[in-house]
N, C-alpha and C positions, 0 to 999 in steps of 0.2 A: 666811516668805516660799516665795512659791510658786516651783518652779522648772519646769521647758520643762514635765515628767511629770507633775506635779501640777495642772494644768489635766483640771477638771473638765466629761468630755462632756453637753450635753444627754439625755433621757429618751430611751429607743428609742419609749416612745407621743409625746411631741410631735414626735420625726422623724416619726415615723410619719404624722403627722397631715399635716404641712406635708408632706408628697410626697402623700400621698393629693388634697389639694387643690389641688397643682403639677397633678397627674395627670388629676385632672377637669376642670379649665380647657382644657387639652390636647384631652380627650375632647367637653367640648360647644361648643368654640370653633365649629367648623364649624356650628354653627347659624345663628352670625351672618350667616353669606350663605345660607342653606337649603340647607347638601348635608346628609352623613349623617355620625352618631355614628363616632368612632373607636374602635373597637370595642379593638381592642390599649387600648388609654389607660386605656379603662374597666379593661377586665380588670386593669392591672395597679394601678388608683388601688384596686380592690378589694380586693387584695393588700394594699394597703401600708394600708388602714385594718384587716382584720382583722389583719394582725400588729401596729400600731399600737395599737389595744382589746385586745389580749391581752396587751402588754408584752412581746414575742418578743424571745429574746436573741436572733433570727435575722438582726434586723436592727444589731445590733451591729458586724459587720464592717463595713455600711453605713455604719452612723453616723460612724464613725472616720474611715471615708475622706472621707464628707463635711467632716466637723470638719477633717480637715488642709490640703483644700481650701479652705475658710475662709479659716486661716492663713496660707496661700498668699496666696492672694489680695489680705491684707489689707497684707503685706507689698511689692506694688507700687502699689497702687490709695490706700492713705492719701498715701504719699509724692506720689502725682500728685497728689489733690483739693489736699494743703494747695498744694502749689507753685501748682497752676491760681488757690487762693485769694489767694497772694499777690501774682502775676502779673496778675491782674483785676479786686483790688480794692485791695488796700494799696498796690501800685506807682501807682497811675493817682491814688488817694485824697492819696499823699505830692505828685506831681507836681502837685497842683494844688494843694496846698499852699505849693507853693513858689513857682508863677504867682502867687498870690494876696498874697506875700509873708507868711504866717501862719509863724509858730516856738510852736507849741503846746508846745514842750518846753524851749523854753528853751537852744536850743543855738547861739545864735548868740554867734562872741565879744565879749567885754565887758570893756570896761578897766579896771572897776572890782577893787579888789585879791578882792575874793570873789563869788560865786554865788549867796552867801547870799541868802534872801529873807527880810525881817522880817516875822513875823506880827503882825496888827495885831486889835486885839479881846481878847476875855476869849484864855486861854490854856486857857481847856477850856471846855465845855460838858457834865458831867457831871448837870446837875443833870434830873430826870425820867429817866432813865434809857428805863424801861419804861413 
């Protein structure tokens, strides 16, 4: 079983390449508006591509910080997204089902002795499984 400390970091190569692409986009974005390239971002992107291709150990501390930042964000973003899914998809679906009178899970009170549903037809269809 993995402990918190056993989580494997992504490679320095992939980390360097991701940040190369990120800073390259920042450097070239002004070209859309016919403006000049951002030289500072271009320099940073070149540094990241060099260190990434060399798989440099210089990127390890930055990689750890970025990884921990991702875990930190995951603690907050995941519950927010799941809450939004629940309140904007599951809740309206449940309200709609109540309005139209559907009981898909058969949860309404039943006066019979048991809620057991007798199955009709063959007990099993194990013929030609594969």
